[in-house]
C-alpha positions as a printed Julia matrix, in Angstrom:
372×3 Matrix{Float64}:
  -6.73  -13.0    24.91
  -5.16  -12.13   20.52
  -4.84   -8.45   18.91
  -8.21  -10.39   16.09
  -9.77  -11.2    19.66
  -9.12   -7.63   21.59
  -9.89   -5.59   18.48
 -13.44   -7.07   18.2
 -13.99   -6.58   21.36
 -13.29   -2.44   20.32
 -15.74   -0.06   18.98
 -14.16    2.8    17.93
 -11.53    0.97   15.51
  -9.09    4.44   12.98
  -7.1     1.94   11.34
  -8.41    0.69    7.39
 -12.17   -1.31    6.53
 -14.08   -2.8     8.7
 -12.73   -6.39    9.09
 -15.12   -9.05    8.32
 -14.55  -12.77    9.57
 -14.89  -15.77    7.64
 -18.31  -16.66    7.93
 -19.74  -13.48    6.77
 -16.6   -12.9     4.15
 -17.4   -15.5     1.92
 -21.15  -15.23    2.4
 -20.71  -12.1     0.87
 -19.23  -13.35   -1.89
 -21.15  -16.38   -2.38
 -24.74  -13.98   -2.86
 -22.07  -11.74   -4.95
 -21.53  -15.06   -7.05
 -24.88  -15.96   -7.32
 -26.01  -12.37   -8.15
 -23.75  -12.6   -11.7
 -23.67  -15.97  -12.16
 -20.12  -16.59  -11.72
 -18.44  -19.21  -12.45
 -14.21  -20.3   -11.57
 -11.97  -19.4   -14.11
  -9.4   -22.8   -14.69
  -5.55  -21.11  -14.78
  -6.58  -17.82  -15.2
  -9.1   -18.63  -18.77
 -12.34  -17.18  -17.59
 -15.12  -14.94  -18.06
 -14.72  -12.72  -14.79
 -10.92  -13.02  -14.52
 -10.41  -11.85  -18.07
 -13.23   -8.99  -17.85
 -11.67   -7.38  -14.63
  -7.86   -7.05  -15.98
  -9.11   -5.66  -18.58
 -11.21   -3.19  -16.13
  -8.11   -3.17  -14.67
  -5.8    -1.79  -17.56
  -8.83    0.42  -18.78
  -9.08    1.77  -15.39
  -4.56    2.54  -15.57
  -4.43    3.12  -18.82
  -3.0     0.42  -20.66
  -3.09   -2.48  -23.12
  -3.44   -5.18  -21.17
  -3.03   -6.63  -16.79
  -2.31   -9.56  -15.73
  -3.53  -11.12  -11.92
  -1.32  -12.68   -9.84
  -1.28  -14.51   -6.42
   0.73  -11.34   -4.41
   2.97   -7.78   -5.03
   6.46   -9.74   -4.56
   5.61  -11.99   -7.44
   4.58   -9.21   -9.72
   6.54   -6.49   -9.7
  10.41   -8.74   -8.65
   9.26  -10.47  -12.6
   8.17   -6.61  -14.32
  11.46   -5.66  -12.91
  13.78   -7.71  -14.17
  12.43   -8.62  -17.83
  12.57   -4.84  -18.28
  16.04   -4.58  -17.42
  16.61   -7.49  -19.16
  15.33   -5.88  -22.11
  17.98   -2.92  -22.03
  20.4    -4.81  -21.53
  21.79   -3.51  -18.15
  20.6    -5.03  -14.78
  20.92   -2.45  -12.46
  17.51   -1.6   -10.98
  17.73    1.91   -9.28
  15.11    1.52   -6.46
  13.7     4.23   -3.29
  16.11    3.32   -0.02
  12.22    2.2     1.5
  11.17    0.35   -1.44
   9.15   -2.84   -0.48
  11.62   -5.08   -2.11
  14.37   -3.75   -0.36
  12.21   -3.29    3.05
   9.76   -6.15    3.02
  11.0    -9.03    0.72
  13.45  -10.82    1.82
  16.27  -10.36   -0.46
  14.94  -11.79   -3.35
  16.25  -10.14   -6.0
  19.0   -10.61   -5.16
  18.76  -14.5    -3.74
  16.94  -15.59   -6.69
  19.09  -13.92   -8.82
  15.94  -11.89  -10.55
  18.65   -8.28  -10.88
  20.82   -6.06   -9.67
  19.38   -2.74   -7.57
  20.59    0.32   -6.2
  19.14    2.12   -3.35
  19.03    6.01   -5.27
  17.92    9.41   -2.88
  17.7    10.06    0.7
  15.76    7.76    2.59
  13.34    9.97    4.35
  11.75   11.77    1.58
  10.5    10.92   -2.02
  12.56   10.86   -5.15
  13.19   14.18   -7.19
  14.53   13.95  -11.25
  17.85   15.05   -9.21
  17.98   12.17   -7.31
  18.12    9.36  -10.75
  19.1    12.2   -12.95
  23.22   11.37  -10.66
  23.2     8.06  -11.66
  26.4     8.25  -14.01
  25.65    4.61  -14.24
  23.93    3.08  -17.78
  19.81    1.9   -15.43
  17.7    -0.86  -17.25
  14.77    0.48  -14.99
  14.21    1.81  -12.76
  11.32    0.68   -9.45
   8.8     3.61   -8.35
   6.99    3.46   -5.28
   3.79    5.55   -5.35
   2.97    6.76   -3.1
   6.1     6.1    -0.11
   4.92    3.92    2.37
   8.1     3.96    5.02
   7.71    7.17    4.72
   4.23    7.68    5.76
   2.89    7.85    2.33
   4.65   10.68    0.65
   4.81   11.65   -2.98
   6.66   13.09   -5.64
   5.33   16.93   -6.81
   3.77   16.8    -9.62
   6.19   18.27  -11.66
   8.96   16.73   -9.54
   6.99   13.13  -10.96
   6.67   14.22  -14.22
  10.33   15.36  -14.57
  10.82   11.6   -14.04
   8.75   10.34  -16.25
  10.53   13.03  -18.74
  14.19   11.74  -17.86
  13.2     8.2   -17.66
  11.93    8.23  -21.49
  15.3    10.47  -22.97
  17.7     7.97  -21.01
  15.78    3.82  -22.42
  14.8     3.63  -19.02
  11.95    1.58  -18.13
  10.09    2.49  -15.45
   8.16    1.04  -13.52
   5.28    1.56  -10.63
   4.77    0.18   -7.1
   1.53    1.23   -7.02
   0.45   -0.87   -3.75
  -1.56    2.19   -2.74
  -1.92    4.01   -6.81
  -5.29    4.46   -5.57
  -4.79    6.44   -2.09
  -3.06    8.83   -4.74
  -5.23    9.63   -6.54
  -7.36   11.74   -4.09
  -3.6    12.88   -3.49
  -2.7    13.54   -6.54
  -6.22   14.84   -7.57
  -5.28   13.22  -10.41
  -7.24   10.1   -12.06
  -4.9     6.76  -11.8
  -4.81    6.82  -15.55
  -3.1    10.77  -15.61
  -0.94    8.86  -13.03
   0.1     6.13  -14.58
   0.36    7.8   -18.24
   4.75    7.62  -18.97
   5.17    4.57  -17.25
   6.6     0.91  -18.35
   4.27   -1.15  -16.36
   2.26   -0.27  -12.59
   1.95   -3.57   -9.75
  -1.48   -2.66   -7.54
  -2.68   -4.68   -4.53
  -6.55   -5.9    -4.95
  -6.22   -6.28   -0.7
  -5.01   -3.04    0.18
  -7.22   -0.55   -0.25
  -9.43   -2.19   -2.42
 -10.6    -4.77    0.78
 -10.09   -7.78   -0.8
  -8.07  -10.56    0.27
  -5.05  -10.7    -1.66
  -3.34  -10.62   -5.33
  -2.05   -8.6    -7.21
  -2.4    -7.21  -11.07
   0.28   -5.82  -13.33
  -0.65   -3.58  -16.04
   1.96   -2.99  -18.7
   1.86   -3.22  -23.24
   0.29   -6.4   -24.34
   3.34   -8.26  -25.0
   4.9    -7.53  -21.91
   1.86   -8.22  -19.41
   1.8   -12.04  -21.65
   5.51  -12.13  -20.8
   5.31  -11.58  -17.43
   2.15  -14.15  -16.98
   4.45  -17.02  -18.54
   6.74  -16.35  -15.49
   4.57  -16.06  -12.74
   3.87  -19.83  -15.02
   7.2   -20.24  -14.09
   7.62  -19.74  -10.67
   4.77  -21.74   -8.97
   2.03  -18.77   -9.65
  -0.18  -20.65  -11.48
  -3.1   -21.88   -9.37
  -6.12  -23.35  -10.52
  -8.48  -20.99   -9.65
  -7.74  -17.78   -8.46
 -11.77  -16.56   -8.54
 -12.13  -16.5    -5.16
  -8.97  -13.35   -4.71
 -10.35  -11.76   -7.95
 -14.91  -12.18   -6.99
 -13.57  -10.79   -3.59
 -12.23   -7.59   -5.38
 -13.63   -7.36   -7.57
 -16.97   -6.79   -5.4
 -15.91   -4.31   -3.86
 -13.33   -2.85   -5.92
 -16.56    0.2    -7.57
 -16.68    0.94   -4.46
 -13.75    1.72   -3.16
 -12.16    3.68   -5.57
 -15.46    5.44   -5.15
 -15.31    6.8    -1.86
 -11.08    7.53   -2.27
 -11.96   11.21   -2.29
 -13.87   11.02    1.03
 -10.98    8.63    2.34
  -8.84   11.31    1.24
 -10.91   14.25    3.21
 -11.9    12.57    6.16
  -7.45   12.28    6.64
  -7.79   16.16    6.43
 -10.1    16.33    9.66
  -7.93   13.39   11.87
  -5.0    16.67   11.21
  -6.27   18.74   12.29
  -8.24   17.07   15.0
  -4.27   15.54   16.04
  -2.85   19.4    15.84
  -4.94   19.99   19.33
  -1.64   16.95   20.25
   1.57   18.01   19.4
   3.49   15.31   21.57
   2.4    13.82   18.15
   4.49   14.17   15.71
   2.94   13.4    11.95
   4.28   12.57    8.98
   4.22   14.08    6.59
   3.36   17.67    7.55
   0.01   17.65    5.53
  -2.51   14.77    4.31
  -0.98   13.25    0.56
  -3.13   10.21    0.41
  -5.15    8.42    3.08
  -2.46    7.52    5.13
   0.14    8.99    7.57
   2.32    7.17   10.19
   2.49    9.49   13.95
   5.46    9.76   16.16
   4.75    8.72   19.6
   7.28    9.55   22.36
   7.52    6.59   23.7
   8.73    2.76   23.25
   7.2     0.26   20.99
   6.79   -1.31   23.5
   5.19    0.98   25.12
   2.33    2.02   22.16
   1.87   -1.57   21.91
   0.91   -1.41   25.55
  -0.5     1.77   25.37
  -2.87    1.26   22.23
  -4.11   -2.62   24.09
  -5.2    -1.4    27.19
  -6.91    1.5    25.35
  -9.0    -1.28   24.02
  -9.35   -3.99   26.79
 -10.0    -0.34   29.26
 -11.34    2.06   26.61
 -12.94   -0.45   23.86
 -10.86    1.64   21.43
  -8.22    0.56   18.68
  -5.33    2.58   17.27
  -3.83    1.47   15.51
  -2.26   -2.07   13.75
   1.33   -2.62   14.07
   4.0    -0.45   16.25
   8.07    0.81   14.97
  11.03    1.83   16.68
  12.02    5.34   16.46
  15.11    6.5    14.44
  15.54    8.08   18.46
  15.28    6.47   21.67
  11.96    6.56   23.89
   9.74    6.49   20.54
   8.03    4.62   18.14
   6.01    5.47   14.87
   2.69    4.16   13.81
   0.85    3.41   10.99
  -3.13    4.44   10.24
  -4.59    4.17    7.51
  -7.89    6.16    6.56
 -10.98    4.14    4.95
 -14.06    2.77    6.07
 -13.21    1.75    9.62
 -12.7     6.36   10.78
 -15.28    7.79    7.49
 -17.97    6.52    9.83
 -16.78    7.28   12.73
 -18.95   10.31   15.03
 -16.23   13.15   14.92
 -16.56   13.06   18.54
 -15.83    9.82   18.92
 -12.86   10.82   16.42
 -11.86   14.0    19.3
 -11.86   12.01   22.46
 -10.05    8.75   21.5
  -7.35   10.67   20.51
  -7.5    12.71   23.92
  -7.75    9.34   25.09
  -4.83    8.23   23.92
  -2.77   12.19   24.75
  -3.69   10.96   28.37
  -2.08    7.49   27.93
   1.56    8.99   26.24
   1.07   11.69   28.87
   1.64    8.71   31.58
   4.99    9.84   32.97
   5.75    5.52   33.22
   9.13    5.5    32.27
  10.95    4.5    27.89
  10.61    1.49   28.3
   8.06    0.0    31.51
   5.26   -1.18   29.35
   6.59   -4.71   27.6
   4.43   -6.34   25.4
   3.91   -9.23   24.55
   4.23  -11.01   21.29
């Protein structure tokens, strides 16, 4: 049974929002389009996409925003142009930056810019991390929150100091805001308050929002126009953006409105996890509606336990698993969305207990094998 089929078999699903199959998703999009009399855009020109770009820009407190088919294209383009503007191709990134971890050296192989790892990979940035760099930086790319370390945030005071330090040194400050909407509840501030002081911000239209894909890049009107031109030059000029925009626009207000509730549910999940000390949680307290669980079994065993719980108990705890730093350990991520928000408290506690019981079985490291 494939992973999607196995997950559909489950009645108790922890991560994210309920996944609609294509027929259901497209039917909902069609109904929304009919209700709002939506036409296709043509190469990014159209009332729906342009009004949605303006809405996202206003939500973030910027002059303009532009749709891009992927955050990967949006971010390296923004950082390349920003660093070139400042006559320094050196861009500071956290060691766990998406650009380093997931983008297959695109910045290097496509000659976008030179990247400098800055800071401790296990901790969020501090202003001191950046001020200690003796080189003249063209740009800084800062992820908020930092996904690879469990959704951690720099403190509000540190974030202010980072903004001030970049401004004083003439450095373009760019935000990887793939999960910015989630950070707003953790900070207790609006997205515009967090984004104030950044020169550009990328946000995802599918992660927390639940759309089909795509991204928005916000900044000054002139900077956004230049980035949009480079998106076209790089093959991002698809004739109709409307499927991506509709899928995001129809969920946007509701998802942003639910973020405080997702955060409260994350706090409840943390409290429930205290009953299972063998499951280590990162960060130690919620900072966004996501977290990492550090498990006392290797990656293959974690995946085998997940699949067994799905088949035998109808419980789906997590999607992917990664290798831990220590032998016979692993790391899994949980994003708290509609699934956990709607789950009865007793069902949540029971699922965690079943999971903890499986983890405690004396199977031995590596004895559970997972078939990719």
